[in-house]
C-alpha positions as a Markdown table, in Angstrom:
| # | Residue | x | y | z |
|---|---|---|---|---|
| 1 | Unk | 0.1 | -0.1 | 0.3 |
| 2 | Unk | 1.6 | 3.1 | -1.1 |
| 3 | Unk | 2.1 | 6.6 | 1.5 |
| 4 | Unk | 2.0 | 9.9 | 0.8 |
| 5 | Unk | 4.8 | 11.9 | 2.1 |
| 6 | Unk | 4.3 | 15.7 | 1.9 |
| 7 | Unk | 7.0 | 17.9 | 1.1 |
| 8 | Unk | 7.3 | 21.4 | 1.7 |
| 9 | Unk | 9.1 | 24.0 | -0.8 |
| 10 | Unk | 9.2 | 27.1 | 1.2 |
| 11 | Unk | 8.0 | 29.2 | 2.2 |
| 12 | Unk | 11.8 | 30.4 | 2.1 |
| 13 | Unk | 14.0 | 28.4 | -0.2 |
| 14 | Unk | 17.3 | 28.5 | -1.8 |
| 15 | Unk | 15.8 | 28.2 | -5.1 |
| 16 | Unk | 13.4 | 31.3 | -4.5 |
| 17 | Unk | 14.2 | 34.6 | -4.3 |
| 18 | Unk | 11.0 | 35.6 | -2.6 |
| 19 | Unk | 8.7 | 33.7 | 0.1 |
| 20 | Unk | 6.4 | 31.6 | -1.6 |
| 21 | Unk | 5.2 | 27.8 | -0.2 |
| 22 | Unk | 4.7 | 25.0 | -2.4 |
| 23 | Unk | 3.6 | 21.8 | -0.5 |
| 24 | Unk | 4.3 | 18.4 | -2.6 |
| 25 | Unk | 2.4 | 15.2 | -2.1 |
| 26 | Unk | 4.8 | 12.5 | -3.1 |
| 27 | Unk | 4.4 | 8.5 | -3.2 |
| 28 | Unk | 8.1 | 7.6 | -2.9 |
| 29 | Unk | 9.7 | 10.0 | -5.5 |
| 30 | Unk | 6.8 | 10.5 | -7.9 |
| 31 | Unk | 5.0 | 13.9 | -7.2 |
| 32 | Unk | 1.3 | 13.2 | -7.3 |
| 33 | Unk | -0.5 | 16.8 | -5.9 |
| 34 | Unk | 0.7 | 20.3 | -5.7 |
| 35 | Unk | -0.5 | 22.8 | -3.0 |
| 36 | Unk | 0.5 | 26.1 | -4.4 |
| 37 | Unk | 0.1 | 28.7 | -2.1 |
| 38 | Unk | 0.7 | 32.4 | -3.1 |
| 39 | Unk | 0.6 | 36.2 | -1.4 |
| 40 | Unk | 2.9 | 35.7 | 1.3 |
| 41 | Unk | 4.1 | 39.5 | 0.7 |
| 42 | Unk | 1.9 | 42.4 | 0.3 |
| 43 | Unk | 2.7 | 45.8 | -0.2 |
| 44 | Unk | -0.7 | 47.4 | -0.9 |
| 45 | Unk | 0.7 | 48.8 | -4.0 |
| 46 | Unk | -2.9 | 49.1 | -5.4 |
| 47 | Unk | -4.3 | 50.8 | -2.7 |
| 48 | Unk | -1.2 | 53.1 | -2.0 |
| 49 | Unk | -1.5 | 54.4 | -5.7 |
| 50 | Unk | -5.0 | 55.8 | -4.9 |
| 51 | Unk | -3.2 | 58.3 | -2.6 |
| 52 | Unk | -0.5 | 59.1 | -5.1 |
| 53 | Unk | -1.0 | 61.3 | -8.4 |
| 54 | Unk | -1.8 | 60.4 | -11.7 |
| 55 | Unk | 1.7 | 61.5 | -12.7 |
| 56 | Unk | 3.3 | 59.9 | -9.3 |
| 57 | Unk | 1.9 | 56.3 | -9.5 |
| 58 | Unk | 4.3 | 55.0 | -12.5 |
| 59 | Unk | 7.4 | 55.3 | -9.5 |
| 60 | Unk | 5.6 | 53.2 | -7.8 |
| 61 | Unk | 4.3 | 50.4 | -9.9 |
| 62 | Unk | 7.8 | 50.0 | -11.5 |
| 63 | Unk | 8.9 | 48.8 | -8.4 |
| 64 | Unk | 5.8 | 45.8 | -8.4 |
| 65 | Unk | 8.7 | 43.6 | -9.8 |
| 66 | Unk | 12.5 | 44.8 | -10.3 |
| 67 | Unk | 12.6 | 43.0 | -13.8 |
| 68 | Unk | 9.2 | 44.3 | -15.2 |
| 69 | Unk | 10.4 | 48.2 | -14.4 |
| 70 | Unk | 9.3 | 49.1 | -17.9 |
| 71 | Unk | 6.2 | 46.6 | -18.6 |
| 72 | Unk | 4.0 | 47.8 | -15.5 |
| 73 | Unk | 4.2 | 51.6 | -15.9 |
| 74 | Unk | 3.6 | 51.2 | -19.5 |
| 75 | Unk | 0.4 | 49.1 | -19.1 |
| 76 | Unk | -0.7 | 51.6 | -16.3 |
| 77 | Unk | 0.2 | 54.5 | -18.2 |
| 78 | Unk | -2.1 | 53.0 | -21.2 |
| 79 | Unk | -4.5 | 52.6 | -19.4 |
| 80 | Unk | -4.9 | 56.2 | -18.1 |
| 81 | Unk | -4.0 | 57.3 | -21.9 |
| 82 | Unk | -7.3 | 55.6 | -22.7 |
| 83 | Unk | -9.4 | 57.4 | -20.2 |
| 84 | Unk | -8.2 | 60.4 | -21.3 |
| 85 | Unk | -8.2 | 59.6 | -25.1 |
| 86 | Unk | -4.2 | 60.8 | -25.7 |
| 87 | Unk | -2.9 | 60.8 | -29.1 |
| 88 | Unk | 1.0 | 60.0 | -28.2 |
| 89 | Unk | 4.1 | 61.3 | -30.0 |
| 90 | Unk | 5.3 | 58.6 | -32.6 |
| 91 | Unk | 8.9 | 59.2 | -31.2 |
| 92 | Unk | 7.8 | 58.8 | -27.9 |
| 93 | Unk | 6.4 | 55.1 | -29.5 |
| 94 | Unk | 9.4 | 54.3 | -30.5 |
| 95 | Unk | 11.5 | 55.4 | -27.5 |
| 96 | Unk | 9.3 | 53.3 | -25.2 |
| 97 | Unk | 10.0 | 49.9 | -27.4 |
| 98 | Unk | 13.3 | 50.1 | -27.0 |
| 99 | Unk | 13.6 | 50.4 | -23.4 |
| 100 | Unk | 10.8 | 47.5 | -23.3 |
| 101 | Unk | 12.9 | 45.5 | -25.9 |
| 102 | Unk | 15.8 | 45.9 | -23.8 |
| 103 | Unk | 14.2 | 45.0 | -20.7 |
| 104 | Unk | 13.2 | 41.9 | -22.6 |
| 105 | Unk | 16.5 | 40.5 | -23.0 |
| 106 | Unk | 18.2 | 41.4 | -19.5 |
| 107 | Unk | 15.1 | 39.6 | -18.1 |
| 108 | Unk | 15.4 | 36.6 | -20.9 |
| 109 | Unk | 19.5 | 36.3 | -20.1 |
| 110 | Unk | 18.7 | 36.4 | -16.1 |
| 111 | Unk | 16.3 | 33.4 | -16.6 |
| 112 | Unk | 18.7 | 31.6 | -18.6 |
| 113 | Unk | 21.6 | 32.1 | -16.5 |
| 114 | Unk | 19.6 | 31.3 | -13.2 |
| 115 | Unk | 18.0 | 28.0 | -15.1 |
| 116 | Unk | 21.5 | 27.0 | -15.8 |
| 117 | Unk | 22.4 | 27.6 | -12.3 |
| 118 | Unk | 19.8 | 25.5 | -10.8 |
| 119 | Unk | 21.0 | 22.6 | -12.9 |
| 120 | Unk | 24.6 | 23.0 | -11.9 |
| 121 | Unk | 25.5 | 24.1 | -15.4 |
| 122 | Unk | 27.4 | 27.2 | -14.2 |
| 123 | Unk | 29.0 | 28.0 | -17.5 |
| 124 | Unk | 26.0 | 28.7 | -19.0 |
| 125 | Unk | 24.8 | 30.8 | -16.0 |
| 126 | Unk | 28.4 | 32.6 | -16.2 |
| 127 | Unk | 27.8 | 33.2 | -20.4 |
| 128 | Unk | 24.3 | 34.4 | -20.0 |
| 129 | Unk | 25.1 | 36.9 | -16.9 |
| 130 | Unk | 28.2 | 38.3 | -18.7 |
| 131 | Unk | 26.5 | 38.8 | -21.6 |
| 132 | Unk | 23.5 | 40.5 | -20.1 |
| 133 | Unk | 25.8 | 43.2 | -18.5 |
| 134 | Unk | 25.9 | 45.4 | -21.7 |
| 135 | Unk | 22.3 | 45.3 | -22.2 |
| 136 | Unk | 21.9 | 46.9 | -18.6 |
| 137 | Unk | 24.8 | 49.3 | -19.7 |
| 138 | Unk | 22.4 | 50.2 | -22.7 |
| 139 | Unk | 19.7 | 50.6 | -20.1 |
| 140 | Unk | 21.4 | 53.0 | -18.0 |
| 141 | Unk | 22.5 | 55.1 | -20.6 |
| 142 | Unk | 19.0 | 55.3 | -21.9 |
| 143 | Unk | 17.2 | 55.9 | -18.9 |
| 144 | Unk | 19.9 | 56.6 | -16.3 |
| 145 | Unk | 19.2 | 53.5 | -14.2 |
| 146 | Unk | 19.9 | 49.4 | -14.5 |
| 147 | Unk | 16.5 | 48.8 | -12.9 |
| 148 | Unk | 14.0 | 51.8 | -12.0 |
| 149 | Unk | 13.6 | 53.4 | -15.6 |
| 150 | Unk | 11.6 | 56.0 | -14.9 |
| 151 | Unk | 11.2 | 57.0 | -18.0 |
| 152 | Unk | 7.4 | 56.6 | -19.3 |
| 153 | Unk | 4.7 | 59.1 | -18.3 |
| 154 | Unk | 0.8 | 59.9 | -19.4 |
| 155 | Unk | 1.1 | 61.3 | -23.0 |
| 156 | Unk | 4.9 | 59.9 | -23.6 |
| 157 | Unk | 8.4 | 59.9 | -22.4 |
| 158 | Unk | 10.3 | 61.9 | -19.5 |
| 159 | Unk | 13.7 | 61.9 | -21.5 |
| 160 | Unk | 14.6 | 61.7 | -25.3 |
| 161 | Unk | 17.5 | 60.2 | -26.7 |
| 162 | Unk | 20.5 | 61.2 | -28.3 |
| 163 | Unk | 21.8 | 60.2 | -31.3 |
| 164 | Unk | 25.0 | 59.2 | -29.4 |
| 165 | Unk | 22.4 | 57.4 | -26.9 |
| 166 | Unk | 20.8 | 55.5 | -29.9 |
| 167 | Unk | 23.9 | 54.6 | -31.5 |
| 168 | Unk | 25.0 | 53.1 | -28.3 |
| 169 | Unk | 22.2 | 51.0 | -27.7 |
| 170 | Unk | 22.2 | 50.0 | -31.9 |
| 171 | Unk | 25.9 | 48.8 | -31.3 |
| 172 | Unk | 24.9 | 46.9 | -28.0 |
| 173 | Unk | 22.2 | 44.9 | -29.8 |
| 174 | Unk | 24.2 | 44.4 | -32.7 |
| 175 | Unk | 27.2 | 43.3 | -30.4 |
| 176 | Unk | 25.0 | 40.9 | -28.6 |
| 177 | Unk | 23.7 | 38.5 | -32.0 |
| 178 | Unk | 27.0 | 36.6 | -31.7 |
| 179 | Unk | 27.1 | 35.8 | -27.9 |
| 180 | Unk | 23.3 | 34.7 | -28.4 |
| 181 | Unk | 24.0 | 32.5 | -31.1 |
| 182 | Unk | 26.9 | 30.9 | -29.4 |
| 183 | Unk | 24.5 | 30.4 | -26.1 |
| 184 | Unk | 21.8 | 29.4 | -28.0 |
| 185 | Unk | 23.4 | 27.0 | -30.0 |
| 186 | Unk | 25.3 | 25.6 | -27.0 |
| 187 | Unk | 22.0 | 25.1 | -25.2 |
| 188 | Unk | 20.6 | 23.1 | -28.4 |
| 189 | Unk | 23.2 | 20.9 | -28.8 |
| 190 | Unk | 23.7 | 19.8 | -25.4 |
| 191 | Unk | 23.1 | 16.3 | -25.0 |
| 192 | Unk | 23.0 | 16.9 | -21.5 |
| 193 | Unk | 20.4 | 19.4 | -21.2 |
| 194 | Unk | 18.4 | 17.4 | -23.5 |
| 195 | Unk | 18.2 | 14.4 | -21.4 |
| 196 | Unk | 17.4 | 17.1 | -18.4 |
| 197 | Unk | 15.2 | 19.0 | -19.6 |
| 198 | Unk | 13.0 | 17.4 | -22.4 |
| 199 | Unk | 9.8 | 15.7 | -21.7 |
| 200 | Unk | 10.1 | 17.5 | -18.2 |
| 201 | Unk | 7.5 | 19.6 | -16.6 |
| 202 | Unk | 5.2 | 19.3 | -19.7 |
| 203 | Unk | 2.4 | 21.8 | -19.8 |
| 204 | Unk | -0.2 | 21.3 | -22.7 |
| 205 | Unk | -2.0 | 23.3 | -24.6 |
| 206 | Unk | -5.1 | 22.3 | -22.8 |
| 207 | Unk | -3.7 | 23.1 | -19.8 |
| 208 | Unk | -2.7 | 26.2 | -20.9 |
| 209 | Unk | -5.8 | 27.4 | -21.7 |
| 210 | Unk | -7.4 | 26.4 | -18.8 |
| 211 | Unk | -4.9 | 28.0 | -16.5 |
| 212 | Unk | -5.3 | 31.3 | -18.5 |
| 213 | Unk | -1.0 | 31.1 | -19.2 |
| 214 | Unk | 0.8 | 33.5 | -20.7 |
| 215 | Unk | 4.0 | 34.9 | -22.0 |
| 216 | Unk | 6.8 | 32.0 | -23.2 |
| 217 | Unk | 4.7 | 29.7 | -20.3 |
| 218 | Unk | 2.2 | 29.6 | -23.0 |
| 219 | Unk | 4.4 | 30.1 | -26.4 |
| 220 | Unk | 6.6 | 26.9 | -24.9 |
| 221 | Unk | 3.4 | 24.9 | -25.2 |
| 222 | Unk | 2.2 | 26.1 | -28.9 |
| 223 | Unk | 0.1 | 28.6 | -28.2 |
| 224 | Unk | 0.8 | 31.7 | -30.1 |
| 225 | Unk | 0.0 | 34.5 | -27.7 |
| 226 | Unk | 1.5 | 37.7 | -27.7 |
| 227 | Unk | -0.3 | 41.0 | -26.7 |
| 228 | Unk | 2.5 | 43.0 | -29.1 |
| 229 | Unk | 0.9 | 41.4 | -32.1 |
| 230 | Unk | -2.5 | 40.5 | -31.1 |
| 231 | Unk | -3.3 | 43.8 | -29.6 |
| 232 | Unk | -0.4 | 46.5 | -30.9 |
| 233 | Unk | 1.1 | 49.1 | -28.9 |
| 234 | Unk | 4.1 | 51.5 | -28.6 |
| 235 | Unk | 5.6 | 50.9 | -32.2 |
| 236 | Unk | 5.2 | 47.0 | -32.1 |
| 237 | Unk | 3.0 | 47.2 | -35.4 |
| 238 | Unk | 5.5 | 49.6 | -37.2 |
| 239 | Unk | 8.8 | 47.2 | -37.2 |
| 240 | Unk | 9.0 | 43.6 | -38.7 |
| 241 | Unk | 9.0 | 40.2 | -35.8 |
| 242 | Unk | 8.1 | 37.0 | -35.4 |
| 243 | Unk | 6.1 | 35.3 | -32.4 |
| 244 | Unk | 8.2 | 32.5 | -31.1 |
| 245 | Unk | 6.9 | 29.4 | -30.3 |
| 246 | Unk | 7.8 | 25.7 | -29.2 |
| 247 | Unk | 5.5 | 22.7 | -29.7 |
| 248 | Unk | 6.6 | 20.4 | -26.8 |
| 249 | Unk | 5.5 | 22.2 | -23.7 |
| 250 | Unk | 8.2 | 20.8 | -22.0 |
| 251 | Unk | 11.0 | 23.0 | -19.9 |
| 252 | Unk | 13.2 | 22.4 | -22.6 |
| 253 | Unk | 10.7 | 24.3 | -25.1 |
| 254 | Unk | 10.2 | 27.2 | -22.4 |
| 255 | Unk | 14.7 | 27.7 | -22.7 |
| 256 | Unk | 14.3 | 27.9 | -26.4 |
| 257 | Unk | 11.4 | 30.3 | -26.7 |
| 258 | Unk | 13.3 | 32.4 | -24.6 |
| 259 | Unk | 16.7 | 32.4 | -26.5 |
| 260 | Unk | 14.9 | 32.9 | -29.6 |
| 261 | Unk | 12.7 | 35.9 | -28.5 |
| 262 | Unk | 16.2 | 37.3 | -27.7 |
| 263 | Unk | 16.8 | 37.6 | -31.4 |
| 264 | Unk | 13.7 | 39.0 | -32.0 |
| 265 | Unk | 14.6 | 41.7 | -29.3 |
| 266 | Unk | 17.5 | 42.6 | -31.3 |
| 267 | Unk | 15.6 | 43.0 | -34.3 |
| 268 | Unk | 13.1 | 45.4 | -32.7 |
| 269 | Unk | 15.3 | 47.5 | -31.1 |
| 270 | Unk | 18.0 | 48.0 | -34.3 |
| 271 | Unk | 14.9 | 48.6 | -36.3 |
| 272 | Unk | 13.5 | 51.1 | -34.3 |
| 273 | Unk | 17.1 | 52.7 | -33.6 |
| 274 | Unk | 17.1 | 52.7 | -37.6 |
| 275 | Unk | 13.7 | 54.5 | -38.4 |
| 276 | Unk | 12.6 | 56.6 | -35.3 |
| 277 | Unk | 11.1 | 59.6 | -36.4 |
| 278 | Unk | 12.0 | 63.0 | -34.9 |
| 279 | Unk | 9.4 | 65.3 | -33.1 |
| 280 | Unk | 7.8 | 65.5 | -29.6 |
| 281 | Unk | 8.2 | 63.2 | -27.3 |
| 282 | Unk | 4.8 | 64.1 | -25.0 |
| 283 | Unk | 1.5 | 65.3 | -25.3 |
| 284 | Unk | 1.7 | 67.4 | -22.4 |
| 285 | Unk | -1.5 | 65.7 | -20.5 |
| 286 | Unk | -3.1 | 68.3 | -18.1 |
| 287 | Unk | -5.9 | 66.5 | -16.6 |
| 288 | Unk | -7.3 | 62.9 | -16.6 |
| 289 | Unk | -11.7 | 63.0 | -17.0 |
| 290 | Unk | -13.7 | 61.1 | -15.4 |
| 291 | Unk | -13.8 | 56.8 | -16.8 |
| 292 | Unk | -12.2 | 53.6 | -17.0 |
| 293 | Unk | -9.0 | 52.5 | -18.7 |
| 294 | Unk | -7.5 | 48.8 | -19.3 |
| 295 | Unk | -3.8 | 49.2 | -20.7 |
| 296 | Unk | -1.7 | 45.6 | -21.3 |
| 297 | Unk | 1.5 | 44.7 | -21.9 |
| 298 | Unk | 3.3 | 41.9 | -23.3 |
| 299 | Unk | 5.9 | 41.7 | -20.2 |
| 300 | Unk | 8.8 | 39.4 | -20.3 |
| 301 | Unk | 7.1 | 37.0 | -18.5 |
| 302 | Unk | 3.8 | 37.5 | -20.7 |
| 303 | Unk | 0.6 | 39.8 | -20.3 |
| 304 | Unk | 0.8 | 42.4 | -17.8 |
| 305 | Unk | -3.0 | 44.1 | -17.4 |
| 306 | Unk | -3.6 | 47.2 | -15.2 |
| 307 | Unk | -7.4 | 48.6 | -14.7 |
| 308 | Unk | -7.6 | 52.5 | -13.9 |
| 309 | Unk | -10.6 | 54.3 | -13.0 |
| 310 | Unk | -10.8 | 58.0 | -12.7 |
| 311 | Unk | -13.4 | 60.2 | -11.2 |
| 312 | Unk | -12.1 | 63.5 | -12.5 |
| 313 | Unk | -9.2 | 64.5 | -9.8 |
| 314 | Unk | -5.9 | 63.9 | -9.9 |
| 315 | Unk | -5.7 | 60.7 | -8.3 |
| 316 | Unk | -7.2 | 57.5 | -9.7 |
| 317 | Unk | -9.8 | 55.9 | -7.2 |
| 318 | Unk | -9.2 | 52.4 | -8.6 |
| 319 | Unk | -6.0 | 50.8 | -9.8 |
| 320 | Unk | -5.9 | 46.9 | -10.3 |
| 321 | Unk | -3.0 | 44.8 | -11.6 |
| 322 | Unk | -3.1 | 41.5 | -12.8 |
| 323 | Unk | 1.0 | 40.5 | -13.4 |
| 324 | Unk | 1.4 | 37.7 | -15.8 |
| 325 | Unk | 3.2 | 35.2 | -12.8 |
| 326 | Unk | -0.7 | 35.5 | -11.3 |
| 327 | Unk | -1.2 | 33.4 | -13.9 |
| 328 | Unk | 1.9 | 31.1 | -14.6 |
| 329 | Unk | 2.3 | 29.9 | -11.2 |
| 330 | Unk | -0.8 | 27.8 | -10.5 |
| 331 | Unk | 0.1 | 26.1 | -13.9 |
| 332 | Unk | 2.3 | 24.0 | -11.5 |
| 333 | Unk | -0.7 | 21.9 | -11.0 |
| 334 | Unk | -0.4 | 20.6 | -14.1 |
| 335 | Unk | 2.9 | 20.6 | -15.2 |
| 336 | Unk | 4.6 | 19.3 | -11.6 |
| 337 | Unk | 2.4 | 16.2 | -11.1 |
| 338 | Unk | 3.7 | 12.8 | -12.1 |
| 339 | Unk | 7.3 | 14.4 | -11.7 |
| 340 | Unk | 10.2 | 13.2 | -9.6 |
| 341 | Unk | 11.4 | 15.4 | -6.7 |
| 342 | Unk | 14.5 | 16.4 | -8.6 |
| 343 | Unk | 12.9 | 17.6 | -11.5 |
| 344 | Unk | 10.2 | 20.2 | -9.7 |
| 345 | Unk | 12.6 | 22.9 | -9.0 |
| 346 | Unk | 13.5 | 23.4 | -12.5 |
| 347 | Unk | 10.0 | 23.1 | -13.3 |
| 348 | Unk | 8.8 | 25.9 | -10.6 |
| 349 | Unk | 11.6 | 28.1 | -12.3 |
| 350 | Unk | 10.7 | 27.6 | -16.1 |
| 351 | Unk | 7.8 | 29.8 | -15.9 |
| 352 | Unk | 10.3 | 32.8 | -14.2 |
| 353 | Unk | 8.0 | 33.4 | -11.0 |
| 354 | Unk | 7.9 | 36.6 | -10.0 |
| 355 | Unk | 6.3 | 36.0 | -6.4 |
| 356 | Unk | 6.0 | 39.7 | -5.2 |
| 357 | Unk | 3.9 | 39.9 | -8.9 |
| 358 | Unk | 0.8 | 37.7 | -6.8 |
| 359 | Unk | 0.5 | 39.8 | -4.0 |
| 360 | Unk | -3.3 | 39.5 | -2.8 |
| 361 | Unk | -5.5 | 40.2 | 0.3 |
| 362 | Unk | -8.6 | 38.5 | 0.8 |
| 363 | Unk | -11.4 | 39.7 | 3.1 |
| 364 | Unk | -14.0 | 36.7 | 4.6 |
| 365 | Unk | -17.7 | 38.6 | 4.0 |
| 366 | Unk | -21.2 | 36.6 | 4.5 |
| 367 | Unk | -22.5 | 35.2 | 1.6 |
| 368 | Unk | -26.1 | 37.1 | 1.9 |
| 369 | Unk | -25.5 | 40.5 | 4.0 |
| 370 | Unk | -21.9 | 41.0 | 2.2 |
| 371 | Unk | -20.7 | 42.6 | 5.6 |
| 372 | Unk | -17.5 | 41.9 | 6.7 |
| 373 | Unk | -17.2 | 38.4 | 9.1 |
| 374 | Unk | -13.4 | 39.9 | 10.5 |
| 375 | Unk | -12.1 | 43.1 | 11.3 |
| 376 | Unk | -8.3 | 43.5 | 11.3 |
| 377 | Unk | -7.7 | 43.3 | 15.1 |
| 378 | Unk | -9.6 | 40.3 | 15.1 |
| 379 | Unk | -7.6 | 38.4 | 12.2 |
| 380 | Unk | -4.7 | 39.9 | 14.3 |
| 381 | Unk | -6.3 | 38.0 | 17.6 |
| 382 | Unk | -6.9 | 34.6 | 15.7 |
| 383 | Unk | -3.2 | 34.7 | 14.3 |
| 384 | Unk | -2.3 | 35.2 | 17.7 |
| 385 | Unk | -4.6 | 32.0 | 19.3 |
| 386 | Unk | -3.2 | 30.0 | 16.7 |
| 387 | Unk | 0.5 | 30.6 | 17.6 |
| 388 | Unk | -0.1 | 29.9 | 21.0 |
| 389 | Unk | -2.1 | 26.8 | 20.4 |
| 390 | Unk | 1.2 | 25.7 | 18.6 |
| 391 | Unk | 3.6 | 26.6 | 20.9 |
| 392 | Unk | 1.6 | 24.8 | 23.3 |
| 393 | Unk | 1.3 | 21.5 | 21.4 |
């Protein structure tokens, strides 16, 4: 008779840079069920934004995630621009695209390096992070920072790029092609990586649709969804590029998608530098009228969605954020069951999870009256009582 054992990963684990909790139910070495628990971090960003002006919010939301500092502000800004019906200057659209694609290169190379590290393949780790450095340098030249770019605003961008800055970005992107080819070939040709990653953590196209997976997680299962093409924004409909997919849904396919997407990002950046028009960079929006707007952006991990409601004041009255990890992390219920324990860690990492992006709070209410069942003080009291019971036992 088989006996199930519980294996805990988290809330604190060397693999996870943030707190998150996964309980694996295993029969021998085989995972038979997974319990995914999100929202260990709560910073109250959505509520905090209600106390900020429309122009201040981008500085807050670029801190939702350190690798999506361009994606979150742009999604928020596009939601506000929909409310105000703003026509953004063409040059600003190209500048937004350049920064967002540099961010995609930064994110994908970071993930490839970490994936190599998790597997014990530290040569890939060192290569990927070495070649990521010129991308970070280009971001610093373009925006003044390697992490929080603060370049986007409602109606355009805050700072223009000089011809010299654009040439530097173009040169850095061009010089990245040869290292990318070397790194991609190393992954595609390595029999150890094939044995370690193929047929591991398979996410079927049906599971992608069931869980609403997005980004490389979906495209690695052959589902060709990409906001940049499906609902174009910035300058993505003005340049030539392809949506990258891979058919098998395993960890190897997700790695292939990210590596090949890097080449598309280089193409997009170089076309934007070549074709960027002259002109204004800011529509100089003064007031935001009452209304609702949504903005979505293809972040490195997938679709980032922002909803904004305005009452005509200088602050949003509601701001809702849904990051791609909120969709992708629950797919572990589909991809991890049936794996052996050593394969779980790389499968968890394969969706490039950002746990701070999944922050949520719940409020218990009566189903009929809709009145809260507990206030904050009562929740604290219940927590303290449980701690005391555990201490005694």
